[in-house]
C-alpha positions as CSV (number, residue, x, y, z in Angstrom):
1,M,31.1,13.0,1.1
2,S,30.3,10.1,-1.2
3,P,27.6,10.6,-3.8
4,T,24.2,9.2,-3.1
5,Q,22.4,6.7,-5.3
6,S,18.8,7.3,-6.3
7,V,16.5,4.4,-5.6
8,C,12.8,3.4,-5.4
9,L,11.9,2.3,-1.9
10,I,9.1,-0.3,-1.6
11,T,7.7,-1.3,1.8
12,G,5.8,-4.5,2.5
13,A,7.7,-6.1,-0.4
14,S,8.0,-9.7,0.9
15,A,4.9,-11.1,-0.7
16,G,1.6,-10.3,-2.5
17,L,1.1,-6.9,-4.0
18,G,4.4,-5.6,-2.6
19,A,6.3,-8.3,-4.4
20,A,4.4,-7.6,-7.6
21,L,5.1,-3.9,-7.4
22,A,8.8,-4.7,-6.9
23,R,8.8,-6.9,-10.0
24,E,7.0,-4.2,-12.0
25,F,9.3,-1.4,-10.9
26,A,12.4,-3.6,-11.6
27,R,11.1,-4.5,-15.0
28,R,10.8,-0.8,-15.8
29,G,14.5,-0.2,-14.9
30,H,14.3,1.2,-11.3
31,A,17.0,0.5,-8.8
32,L,15.1,-0.9,-5.7
33,V,15.3,-1.1,-2.0
34,L,12.9,-3.7,-0.6
35,T,11.8,-3.7,3.0
36,A,9.5,-5.8,5.2
37,R,9.9,-7.9,8.3
38,R,10.6,-11.2,6.6
39,E,14.2,-11.0,5.4
40,A,14.3,-14.5,3.9
41,E,11.4,-13.7,1.6
42,L,12.9,-10.4,0.6
43,S,16.2,-12.0,-0.3
44,A,14.5,-14.7,-2.4
45,L,12.6,-12.0,-4.3
46,A,15.8,-10.0,-4.8
47,D,17.5,-13.1,-6.2
48,E,14.6,-13.7,-8.5
49,I,14.7,-10.1,-9.8
50,A,18.5,-10.4,-10.3
51,A,18.1,-13.7,-12.1
52,E,15.8,-12.0,-14.7
53,G,18.6,-9.7,-15.6
54,H,17.8,-6.6,-13.5
55,A,19.9,-5.0,-10.8
56,R,19.6,-6.9,-7.6
57,P,17.5,-4.9,-5.1
58,V,19.0,-3.9,-1.7
59,V,17.2,-5.8,1.1
60,I,16.6,-4.2,4.5
61,A,14.5,-6.0,7.0
62,A,12.5,-3.7,9.3
63,D,9.3,-3.7,11.3
64,L,7.7,-0.5,10.2
65,A,4.8,-0.8,12.7
66,T,7.2,0.6,15.3
67,P,9.0,4.0,15.3
68,A,12.2,2.2,15.9
69,G,11.7,0.2,12.7
70,V,11.2,3.3,10.7
71,A,14.3,4.9,12.2
72,A,16.4,1.8,11.6
73,L,15.3,1.8,7.9
74,A,16.3,5.4,7.5
75,E,19.6,4.9,9.1
76,A,20.3,1.8,7.0
77,L,19.6,3.8,3.8
78,S,21.8,6.7,4.9
79,R,24.7,4.3,5.8
80,R,24.5,2.9,2.3
81,A,24.3,6.4,0.7
82,L,20.9,5.5,-0.8
83,E,18.3,8.3,-1.4
84,P,14.7,7.5,-2.4
85,A,13.4,9.3,-5.4
86,I,10.3,7.2,-5.3
87,V,8.6,5.9,-2.1
88,V,6.0,3.1,-2.5
89,N,4.1,2.8,0.8
90,N,2.6,-0.7,0.4
91,A,3.0,-2.1,4.0
92,G,-0.2,-2.6,5.8
93,F,-2.7,-5.2,7.0
94,G,-6.4,-5.6,7.9
95,L,-8.5,-7.5,10.4
96,L,-12.0,-8.9,10.1
97,G,-14.3,-8.6,13.1
98,E,-16.2,-6.1,15.2
99,A,-13.9,-3.4,16.6
100,A,-15.2,-4.1,20.1
101,S,-14.3,-7.8,19.9
102,L,-10.9,-7.6,18.1
103,D,-7.7,-7.4,20.0
104,R,-7.1,-3.7,20.9
105,A,-3.3,-3.9,20.5
106,R,-3.6,-5.4,17.0
107,Q,-6.0,-2.7,15.9
108,L,-3.6,0.0,17.2
109,A,-0.7,-1.7,15.5
110,M,-2.8,-1.6,12.3
111,I,-3.1,2.2,12.7
112,D,0.6,2.4,13.4
113,L,1.5,0.6,10.2
114,N,-1.3,1.7,7.8
115,V,-1.3,5.4,8.9
116,R,1.6,6.5,11.1
117,A,4.4,4.7,9.3
118,L,3.1,5.6,5.8
119,T,2.9,9.3,6.9
120,E,6.4,9.2,8.5
121,L,8.0,7.6,5.5
122,T,6.4,10.0,3.2
123,L,7.5,13.1,5.1
124,H,10.9,11.7,6.0
125,W,12.0,11.5,2.4
126,L,9.9,14.3,1.0
127,D,12.8,16.6,0.5
128,S,14.7,13.9,-1.4
129,V,11.7,13.1,-3.6
130,K,11.1,16.8,-4.4
131,R,14.8,17.4,-5.2
132,Q,14.8,14.5,-7.6
133,R,11.2,15.2,-9.0
134,G,10.2,11.7,-8.1
135,G,7.0,10.6,-6.5
136,I,5.1,8.8,-3.8
137,L,2.8,5.9,-4.5
138,N,0.6,5.1,-1.5
139,V,-1.4,1.8,-1.5
140,A,-4.9,2.6,-0.2
141,S,-8.0,0.6,-1.1
142,V,-11.5,0.7,-2.4
143,A,-12.3,0.4,1.3
144,G,-11.1,4.0,1.7
145,F,-14.2,5.2,-0.1
146,L,-16.8,3.7,2.2
147,P,-17.4,2.8,5.8
148,G,-16.9,-0.9,6.6
149,P,-18.8,-2.6,9.5
150,G,-16.8,-5.7,10.4
151,M,-13.5,-3.9,9.3
152,A,-14.1,-0.5,10.9
153,V,-10.5,0.3,11.7
154,Y,-9.1,-1.0,8.4
155,H,-11.6,1.1,6.3
156,A,-10.8,4.1,8.4
157,T,-7.0,3.8,7.9
158,K,-7.5,3.5,4.1
159,A,-9.8,6.5,4.1
160,Y,-6.9,8.4,5.7
161,V,-4.4,7.1,3.1
162,L,-6.7,8.2,0.3
163,S,-7.3,11.7,1.7
164,F,-3.7,12.2,2.6
165,S,-2.5,11.2,-0.8
166,E,-5.0,13.4,-2.7
167,A,-4.0,16.4,-0.6
168,M,-0.3,15.7,-1.1
169,H,-0.9,15.4,-4.9
170,A,-2.4,18.8,-4.9
171,E,0.4,20.3,-2.8
172,L,3.2,18.9,-4.8
173,K,2.0,18.8,-8.4
174,S,3.4,22.2,-9.2
175,E,6.8,21.0,-8.1
176,G,6.8,18.2,-10.5
177,V,6.3,15.5,-7.9
178,R,3.8,12.7,-8.5
179,V,1.6,11.5,-5.6
180,C,-0.8,8.8,-6.3
181,A,-3.2,6.6,-4.3
182,L,-3.5,3.1,-5.6
183,C,-6.9,1.8,-4.6
184,P,-7.4,-1.9,-5.5
185,G,-10.4,-3.9,-4.6
186,P,-9.8,-7.5,-3.5
187,V,-6.4,-8.8,-4.6
188,E,-5.5,-12.5,-4.7
189,T,-2.8,-12.4,-2.0
190,E,-2.2,-13.7,1.6
191,F,-4.1,-10.6,2.9
192,F,-7.3,-12.6,3.2
193,A,-5.7,-15.2,5.5
194,Q,-3.9,-12.6,7.6
195,A,-7.1,-10.6,8.0
196,G,-9.1,-13.7,8.9
197,M,-11.4,-13.3,5.9
198,P,-13.1,-16.1,3.9
199,R,-12.1,-16.3,0.3
200,D,-15.6,-15.7,-0.9
201,Y,-16.0,-12.5,1.2
202,F,-16.1,-10.5,-2.0
203,P,-17.6,-11.5,-5.3
204,D,-15.2,-13.0,-7.8
205,F,-15.8,-10.2,-10.4
206,M,-14.1,-7.7,-8.1
207,N,-10.9,-9.7,-7.7
208,R,-7.8,-8.7,-9.5
209,S,-4.3,-10.4,-9.7
210,P,-1.5,-8.6,-7.9
211,E,0.4,-8.4,-11.2
212,R,-2.5,-6.6,-12.9
213,V,-2.9,-4.2,-10.0
214,A,0.9,-3.5,-9.9
215,R,1.0,-2.8,-13.6
216,E,-2.0,-0.5,-13.6
217,G,-0.7,1.2,-10.5
218,Y,2.7,1.8,-12.0
219,E,1.3,3.1,-15.2
220,G,-1.2,5.4,-13.5
221,F,1.5,6.7,-11.1
222,M,4.0,7.5,-13.8
223,A,1.2,9.2,-15.8
224,G,0.6,11.6,-12.9
225,H,-2.8,10.3,-11.9
226,R,-4.1,11.3,-8.5
227,V,-6.0,8.0,-7.9
228,V,-5.9,4.6,-9.6
229,V,-8.6,2.1,-9.1
230,P,-7.9,-1.1,-11.1
231,G,-11.0,-2.8,-12.6
232,R,-14.3,-1.4,-13.8
233,P,-16.4,-3.0,-11.0
234,N,-14.1,-1.5,-8.4
235,R,-14.3,1.9,-10.1
236,I,-18.1,1.7,-10.0
237,M,-17.9,0.8,-6.3
238,T,-16.0,4.0,-5.6
239,L,-18.8,6.1,-7.2
240,L,-21.6,4.6,-5.2
241,P,-20.9,6.7,-2.0
242,R,-21.4,9.8,-4.1
243,L,-24.7,8.6,-5.5
244,L,-26.4,6.7,-2.6
245,P,-27.3,7.8,0.9
246,R,-24.7,7.1,3.5
247,A,-27.2,4.9,5.4
248,W,-27.6,2.7,2.3
249,M,-23.9,2.2,2.0
250,L,-23.6,1.2,5.6
251,A,-26.4,-1.3,5.2
252,M,-24.8,-2.7,2.1
253,T,-21.4,-3.2,3.6
254,G,-22.9,-4.4,6.9
255,R,-24.8,-7.2,5.1
256,R,-21.6,-8.7,3.9
257,W,-20.1,-8.7,7.4
258,R,-23.3,-10.2,8.9
259,R,-23.3,-12.9,6.2
260,A,-19.7,-13.8,6.9
261,G,-20.5,-14.0,10.6
262,R,-23.4,-16.5,10.0
263,D,-21.1,-18.6,7.7
264,G,-18.6,-18.8,10.5
């Protein structure tokens, strides 16, 4: 049997925060496997990383929103004798709109990608991660700390990611495995357009660049932090649900949604 190569697997790496995380991990010397649906964008990113003097990442196109996509990714890694020591679960998307009005299939696909695929990828390579004393970095969101009228399913999926990650952190810490939930606020990526959100949906002071989020996420993950929330305003936002009545938080998040609806 040929020896396996230890790698860092990053999902949703074709653009935005996923691409920024790929650049950050490459800059820190990690051998990478990049996966997403868009192979051309992944290949362009891999070429860019190689041109900067780092090892060219392996590119594997897969649709992780389907069980077949996850299975195909696992098979492709096994065929190449690649074994993740670090899994970065970044793939995900959101939708703006009332749950009763949004397309049901799209909302269920959001759950499949944001929740089921993340869980399956984490558990599939958990033995490999434990054996190599690596880690799992799950991209959650500030949205996971509070309910979100107008993005009900998205907020719920990120609440799952946050809870799952914190529990796994506690279960695996004694075995030398890092598990961290990266919880950014608004990030300047294509997420807004894909979700159907206006650019001014969140105040500017909450926005952070994908490069900054990737850097702070990497540093917090490697330091063994359970949760990383980039930016002081966003960290304050995560504390409000502990300090304010739940009804107040619903009213606050609901006002933003109603305002967006009035503005079209």
